[in-house]
PDB file of N, CA, C and O in Angstrom:
ATOM      1  N   TRP A   1       6.936   1.354  48.170  1.00  0.00           N
ATOM      2  CA  TRP A   1       5.662   1.009  48.807  1.00  0.00           C
ATOM      3  C   TRP A   1       4.731   2.195  48.708  1.00  0.00           C
ATOM      4  O   TRP A   1       5.169   3.324  48.485  1.00  0.00           O
ATOM      5  N   ARG A   2       3.427   1.933  48.877  1.00  0.00           N
ATOM      6  CA  ARG A   2       2.472   3.049  48.759  1.00  0.00           C
ATOM      7  C   ARG A   2       1.535   2.971  49.948  1.00  0.00           C
ATOM      8  O   ARG A   2       0.901   1.948  50.207  1.00  0.00           O
ATOM      9  N   VAL A   3       1.467   4.103  50.673  1.00  0.00           N
ATOM     10  CA  VAL A   3       0.587   4.151  51.835  1.00  0.00           C
ATOM     11  C   VAL A   3      -0.869   4.234  51.353  1.00  0.00           C
ATOM     12  O   VAL A   3      -1.217   5.088  50.537  1.00  0.00           O
ATOM     13  N   GLY A   4      -1.696   3.346  51.865  1.00  0.00           N
ATOM     14  CA  GLY A   4      -3.093   3.326  51.426  1.00  0.00           C
ATOM     15  C   GLY A   4      -3.352   2.140  50.528  1.00  0.00           C
ATOM     16  O   GLY A   4      -4.500   1.779  50.268  1.00  0.00           O
ATOM     17  N   ILE A   5      -2.264   1.528  50.049  1.00  0.00           N
ATOM     18  CA  ILE A   5      -2.411   0.361  49.192  1.00  0.00           C
ATOM     19  C   ILE A   5      -2.206  -0.911  50.006  1.00  0.00           C
ATOM     20  O   ILE A   5      -1.090  -1.199  50.439  1.00  0.00           O
ATOM     21  N   GLY A   6      -3.283  -1.680  50.217  1.00  0.00           N
ATOM     22  CA  GLY A   6      -3.095  -2.916  50.952  1.00  0.00           C
ATOM     23  C   GLY A   6      -4.085  -2.993  52.139  1.00  0.00           C
ATOM     24  O   GLY A   6      -4.667  -1.989  52.550  1.00  0.00           O
ATOM     25  N   PRO A   7      -4.247  -4.182  52.654  1.00  0.00           N
ATOM     26  CA  PRO A   7      -5.184  -4.383  53.756  1.00  0.00           C
ATOM     27  C   PRO A   7      -4.707  -3.761  55.034  1.00  0.00           C
ATOM     28  O   PRO A   7      -3.591  -4.022  55.482  1.00  0.00           O
ATOM     29  N   GLY A   8      -5.572  -2.909  55.649  1.00  0.00           N
ATOM     30  CA  GLY A   8      -5.244  -2.289  56.929  1.00  0.00           C
ATOM     31  C   GLY A   8      -4.106  -1.257  56.718  1.00  0.00           C
ATOM     32  O   GLY A   8      -3.256  -1.058  57.586  1.00  0.00           O
ATOM     33  N   ARG A   9      -4.125  -0.623  55.556  1.00  0.00           N
ATOM     34  CA  ARG A   9      -3.095   0.410  55.306  1.00  0.00           C
ATOM     35  C   ARG A   9      -3.734   1.686  54.855  1.00  0.00           C
ATOM     36  O   ARG A   9      -3.525   2.113  53.720  1.00  0.00           O
ATOM     37  N   PRO A  10      -4.532   2.329  55.736  1.00  0.00           N
ATOM     38  CA  PRO A  10      -5.166   3.550  55.401  1.00  0.00           C
ATOM     39  C   PRO A  10      -4.191   4.749  55.326  1.00  0.00           C
ATOM     40  O   PRO A  10      -3.153   4.727  55.987  1.00  0.00           O
ATOM     41  N   GLY A  11      -4.498   5.760  54.559  1.00  0.00           N
ATOM     42  CA  GLY A  11      -3.612   6.911  54.482  1.00  0.00           C
ATOM     43  C   GLY A  11      -3.495   7.429  53.057  1.00  0.00           C
ATOM     44  O   GLY A  11      -4.047   6.834  52.132  1.00  0.00           O
ATOM     45  N   PRO A  12      -2.783   8.528  52.874  1.00  0.00           N
ATOM     46  CA  PRO A  12      -2.595   9.146  51.557  1.00  0.00           C
ATOM     47  C   PRO A  12      -1.751   8.253  50.670  1.00  0.00           C
ATOM     48  O   PRO A  12      -0.819   7.604  51.146  1.00  0.00           O
ATOM     49  N   VAL A  13      -2.066   8.216  49.399  1.00  0.00           N
ATOM     50  CA  VAL A  13      -1.340   7.387  48.438  1.00  0.00           C
ATOM     51  C   VAL A  13      -0.048   8.084  47.992  1.00  0.00           C
ATOM     52  O   VAL A  13      -0.098   9.120  47.330  1.00  0.00           O
ATOM     53  N   ARG A  14       1.071   7.530  48.345  1.00  0.00           N
ATOM     54  CA  ARG A  14       2.367   8.164  47.952  1.00  0.00           C
ATOM     55  C   ARG A  14       3.188   7.198  47.140  1.00  0.00           C
ATOM     56  O   ARG A  14       3.217   6.001  47.428  1.00  0.00           O
ATOM     57  N   PRO A  15       3.876   7.722  46.096  1.00  0.00           N
ATOM     58  CA  PRO A  15       4.726   6.847  45.240  1.00  0.00           C
ATOM     59  C   PRO A  15       5.950   6.415  46.035  1.00  0.00           C
ATOM     60  O   PRO A  15       6.344   7.068  47.001  1.00  0.00           O
ATOM     61  N   ALA A  16       6.546   5.298  45.608  1.00  0.00           N
ATOM     62  CA  ALA A  16       7.705   4.771  46.307  1.00  0.00           C
ATOM     63  C   ALA A  16       8.885   5.720  46.266  1.00  0.00           C
ATOM     64  O   ALA A  16       9.116   6.364  45.243  1.00  0.00           O
ATOM     65  N   PRO A  17       9.646   5.828  47.360  1.00  0.00           N
ATOM     66  CA  PRO A  17      10.803   6.719  47.415  1.00  0.00           C
ATOM     67  C   PRO A  17      11.873   6.334  46.408  1.00  0.00           C
ATOM     68  O   PRO A  17      12.027   5.151  46.104  1.00  0.00           O
ATOM     69  N   ALA A  18      12.606   7.286  45.890  1.00  0.00           N
ATOM     70  CA  ALA A  18      13.632   6.980  44.873  1.00  0.00           C
ATOM     71  C   ALA A  18      14.917   6.560  45.545  1.00  0.00           C
ATOM     72  O   ALA A  18      15.955   7.212  45.433  1.00  0.00           O
ATOM     73  N   ARG A  19      14.808   5.394  46.282  1.00  0.00           N
ATOM     74  CA  ARG A  19      16.042   4.901  46.946  1.00  0.00           C
ATOM     75  C   ARG A  19      16.409   3.558  46.407  1.00  0.00           C
ATOM     76  O   ARG A  19      17.407   2.974  46.830  1.00  0.00           O
TER      77      ARG A  19
END
């Protein structure tokens, strides 16, 4: 998932965790 991507999801854009 990426923070900042999507409705009502403000914040820094981070790549998905390698899990």
